[in-house]
Every structure is written in C-alpha cells, then in structure tokens.
N, C-alpha and C positions, 0 to 999 in steps of 0.2 A: 505492500499500500504507499499511496506518497509522505504520509506520514510517519513511516518509518526511515523514509531517508536523509531525514534532520535528526533522526534521535540517536542522542548521544552517552548513551548505558552502558555503561561498563569499561568507557572510554576515562583515559589519565591524560589532564589537561596541564600546564605549566605553565603561568601566564606573569611574564616579566613586568614586571615597573606598576603594582595592582593593586597597593595598598591605597590607592585614593585614586582621583580622575576616571579619568575613560578607561581603565588599567581593571579598574574594581568596576566597571560597567561590564567590560568582557569576563571576568571571572564569574560577575552572577548569570550575566545568560548564559554561559556554558554550562554550569551548573545546575541550573534552570532547566535547559535541555537534555539533563542527564548526568551529566561527566562530574564525574571528583575532580575538583580543583583546587591546584595550588599557589596560591599565591606569594609573589614574591618582592620584596623592596630590599634595602640598604640595613633599617632597622629593625631588628627580631620584635620590639613592643610592639611597634607602630601596623607591622606584619601579621601578627597575630590577632590583632586587635579589629582588622581586617576581616582578620576569616573568620573570628567570633564574630562576627556585625551578621556575617552571612550563613551560619552555624544554625543563628537566634530566628534565623527565617525560614529553615530547617533543608539548607541545602549543604552536600558536602565538599568542606571546605577544609585545609588547610595549611601552615604556612611557613617558607622557606627563603630565609634570610641569608642573604648575599650579594656582593656585589658585581655585575657583570663585567665587569674589567680584570675580574680577577680569575684569570685561567684556572689554578689549582682547586679556589672555593667554587667556583663552579661545574667541574669536575666532581669534586664530592659530596655538593648539593646534589648533583644528579644521582650518583649513586644513589645518593641516601632516600632521594625520594623515589626513584626505582625500587628499593628494599622497601619502605615504608608503603608506599602505595600504591606501586606496582609499575609495571614498566609505559612511558611515557608515548601516547598516542597523538599528543596533541602539543603541539607549541605555539603559542601566540608572542613575537618577542614587541611590546608596548614598550619597556624600558627606555626612554629619550628626552634630553633637554633643548630647552629652547632659553636664547641669550639678543634680544635684541640691537643694537649697534649699526651706523653708518658702519660700512665698509672700510674705509680709512682710517678707523679708529679700532676697526678688531685686533686684538695683543695676538702671542701665538701661543699662550695657554689658552686664551678662552678659545682660539681655533678650534686648537687640540683638545681641549675639555670636548664641544659640540660634538665634534667628529669621532671622539673615541666612544661616546655614548650612544651615539646615535647610530653607528656604521659599526664600528670595530665589535661592540660590547653584543650585536643582534653577530655576529659571524661566531661567538667564542663560545654562546650560548649554543646557537644553531648548528654548532662544531661538536659539542658534548653531545645532545638531542640528537644531531641526525647522525651522529655512528651509531648511536643503537637503535635509531630505525631502521637506515642501510641494514644491519646487518638481521632483524625479522622482519627486510622487506612490507614493512607496511608504516603509514605515519604522516600527518597533515602540520604543514609550518606555515602560521601565517606573520608575516613584517606589518608592521605599521608603519607605512608609506604615509603622504601626506602629498594633499593640493598641488606641493610644492615639490614631490616631484619632476611636474611637469612647468609648473612658471616661475618666473621669481617675482618677490614683493623685496622693496627697499629695507633696508636695514636686518636683514637675516640672513646673510651670506652663508655663514660655516651650517646653517639649519638646511637650506635648499641644495646646498653640494652634498649635507650628509644624507640628505631624502632622495636625493638624484642618484648618488651611490647604492643605497638603498634597494630601488628600484631595479639598479642591475644588479646588485648582489641575488635579491631574489629570484630574476632570470637565470640567473649562471645557476645557484642551487638545483632551479628548477630542472633543466639541461642534464645536469648530473647525477639526481636524485632520480629520476622518472622512471631509468630501469629495475628501480626498485621497490618500486610501488609508491614511491614517498612523492606527495605531493606538496609542492611547494605556491604561494601562494603570496598576494598582498593588498592589503585595503588601503585606499588614497580618501581620508576624509576630507572636506570643505572645513568650512569655518563652523565650528560648534562652537558652544556656548558649555565652555569648561572652567575650572580652575588656570587653566595656562593660558588663556584667553579673556581674563576677568578684566584687563587693562583696555584691551580693545572690543569687548561689551560695554563696558562703560565711559565709549570715549563717543561723543556724540555726534562729531564730524565720518570717523571711521565706519560706526553702524551706520548712519543713511549709507555710504559710499557700497559696504559691503548690502545692505538691501538692494539696489538701488543695479549693483551689479551680480548679482545672482537671478538668475530665472524665478528660483521658488517664492525669494522676494524675504528669506528671512534667514535666523541662525539654523545652524541642524541642532537637534536633541542627540546629546549623546545616545540613549538607545533606540535608536534609530539604526545604529551599527550595526546593533547586535546581529539583527538577520541576518546581514550577508557574515559575519564572521559564523556562524552555525552552519547555514551552508556549504562557507569552504573546509570548516573541518568534517564537513555530513560526506554520505556515501553520495547526495545528491548530485557531490561534486568530485568525484570519482576518476575520472575522466579532465579533470580540469586542471592546470599548471601554469605556472610563468605569466600569471594576469596578473596586473592591478586593478581593484575596481575601485573606481573613484565614484565616493558617497558625496558628491557637493552642493547636491541643489539644482545641477545642470551649468556648474562656473565654466568648466573645460570645455562643454559642449558650443559653447557662445564665445569661443576665444577664434 
C-alpha cells in the first residue's frame, strides 16, 4: 500500500545538529514516521534535554553528544550508537553554521569555521556512517543543503561556498555509493522562519523583499520540510539518488 512506502518503523536515524531548530524538527518528523532517532549536538546536557522532550511526546529518541569535526569522536559515537540502538539506516547531516559579514571583512578563521562545520563535518560523519551502510548494502543519507547551494546573496560568501560544496559532495557520494544500495540526496530549504534567521524575519525591509521575491509570498514553516525528508528516507525514494530537492516556495523557479 502507498502508506507503507513512507513508514520508517524499524529504522535507526542519526540527525546531527538536532538539539534545537530545524534539526529538532527533523528528528521529531522521523520519529513520528516510526524511526528510532538519535539526536546530536556538542553539549550532552542540551542533547539529552531535546531527546527527553521527544520522549515526553511518546517518541523513540536518544542522545549522542559529539563534535562533528572530531574524526575520532565521530567514529566512537557512531560505533556506540550502533551497539546501543542498532544499525544506522538513516543519516541526516543538519549541523551547520552561518556568519554574516561583507566578503572583504571575512577573516581566515571565520572562513574555515563555516567551511569546516558545513562541509568537512558532513564528510566526516558521512564517512563513518557510510562505511557501515556500504558494508550492509543499505542506507539513506540526506544532507541539508540550501537555496544558496544554487544562488548567491551579499554578506554570506563562506556559507554559500560551503553549501555549494555540499551540493557537489552529495552528488559525489551518491554516484559512489549507489552500487551498494545507499541513496544520498539533499534538501535545499529556502527562507524559513527559524532561530538562525531571526534577525532577517524581524527586519521589515528584508521581510518585504523576501515576500515579494517568493512566489508563495511568505516565509516557510519548519514543519513544511518534514514531508520531503521522510520521503527521501523511505522506500518511496528507493531509486532516487544524487538529487537536491529545493523547498523554497518557488524562488529558484523564478530566477
């Protein structure tokens, strides 16, 4: 039946950067679809609080605190997750960083911080989890890209560079792992009303520009990303790989 195509029961999913914001929304959505979710962040206290919140909603949620940029910590954490929760069938690479400033003012430390978090961290976690998925010949990886994987905007050169790189990493891993029945795709959110975008949401000039520029005429709601995520993690997407699904209210269609 069609409904069963989107059932994630029996799957174990790791969502990085999921103690708050979109990551927490993603974890909740996967859990509601039947998955056992493992939340991640750097702070054990914050991660456990978020996992407890989901458990309070009757969902199967657990925490795993580690830094996505620490290769040895990533490997140890993934091993521990699989020993305690079961083999990972789903990985959502959501951990990310944004710093706004004119390109001429970006120092090397800022550049490396954004690129490392948004791109290198994704590779390290994907490598650790993907190695196991390839061996088992089954898995789904979803990278949280961005509208800015395709378009540029002022004051976010490092972020745009990192998300453009993430788009191509998604395609490269998809091609390499497809023979092992591991699908790698991405979601490219447009402008969503999240904690990261609070300053933009509260800026009347930007708010007017965004609503005028978006064919749908509004900001996206975080929960509107969940359906796309569940689809890409489910049997409904068993022959879909190397794709970036842009959920942007039509912005890119009008460029």
